[in-house]
Steps between C-alpha positions, in 0.01 A plus 500: 500500500258243639251344258281292733135576573381729777333199663832315522662811643237508773552127567873563531445781750268283711758221491771747605291606801434134585869416498581805712237390753681168527791701645725451202596865505804457287672724249510210254120474498460873445754499217341204323155656513624839381691338215201299381246774551712735291607273214303174480305379201161338547653150475781584742249640749301175486810299591600753764159485670491119496850472647459756775151374595640149539786635708265707720282193556806300597619764748154530653499128580838505668508401863730770637554318828702219344812620314565159342142485372537855370813409308331192356201703383709784358710256301199320355622281213157495336488881489855518367430244227177673398681828430840365392440571131318827563772684695836610371807366676541837672137500621536145632817594685339813644196304613724247676687780675169656599374170645826455694473853643143439616602175666796658677292799609226280647758280672662806663159626614422164659843484664456852645151412619626182669787688664262770629282238666793354695 
């Protein structure tokens, strides 16, 4: 059972909506939020909110028209270093897979868009 405050729960729900608006409609995101909203302690929720807010900010700044720039921004060394000791090995691996999927998805969208224009 979750032990974080109602205020943090509301922050988490707003963050969830924000990420979904960024078109990251992914099962992984939904699962992570459900897991933390159901079981997180107050301290865990703080870390969760910081991490996902940073990630949402990073995604928002991505220039979706340049796949190489997208990949560079998704694999931001500063972001990875900042959370290296806060994520488990499994979470780090899952985040990397998630970033790779976003990159590949955006690249395919751009390729389809370019092909449609020809």
